[in-house]
C-alpha positions in Angstrom: 85.9 52.9 78.0 84.5 54.8 81.2 85.8 57.8 82.9 85.3 57.9 86.9 84.1 60.8 88.7 85.1 62.0 91.9 81.8 61.5 94.4 83.5 63.7 97.1 84.1 66.8 94.9 83.7 69.5 97.2 82.6 72.4 94.4 79.2 72.1 92.7 79.8 71.8 89.0 77.5 70.6 86.5 78.3 67.1 85.1 78.3 66.2 81.6 77.3 62.7 80.2 79.5 62.1 77.1 77.9 58.9 75.0 78.7 57.6 71.5 76.0 56.4 69.6 78.1 53.9 67.5 79.9 52.0 70.1 79.7 51.3 73.8 81.7 54.3 74.9 80.9 56.9 77.3 81.9 59.4 80.0 81.0 61.8 82.9 82.7 64.9 82.5 83.0 68.0 85.1 82.3 70.9 82.9 81.3 71.4 79.2 84.7 72.3 78.2 85.9 68.8 79.2 83.0 67.0 77.6 83.4 69.1 74.1 87.0 67.9 74.4 85.8 63.9 74.9 83.3 64.6 72.3 85.8 66.0 69.9 88.8 63.2 71.0 86.5 60.3 70.5 84.6 61.8 66.9 88.5 62.4 65.5 89.8 59.1 66.2 86.3 57.1 65.0 84.2 59.1 63.0 81.6 58.1 65.5 78.3 59.8 66.0 78.7 61.4 69.8 77.0 63.8 71.7 76.4 65.0 75.3 74.1 66.5 77.7 74.2 68.2 80.8 73.3 66.3 83.9 71.3 67.8 87.0 72.9 66.5 90.6 69.9 67.9 92.3 65.9 67.9 92.1 66.3 71.7 90.1 66.7 74.8 91.2 
């Protein structure tokens, strides 16, 4: 299962990569709140070990 993002988004948001260590599920989320929701939903329904981390779209500041 995957969550596609819109590459033409006009606003700058931090993307988050949500990944399950117990299955092939992973998502890209716009914003930390969405990442936390995805993590919680998958973890609650499966009991799997799920984590998320911020991704940088640019080479840094």
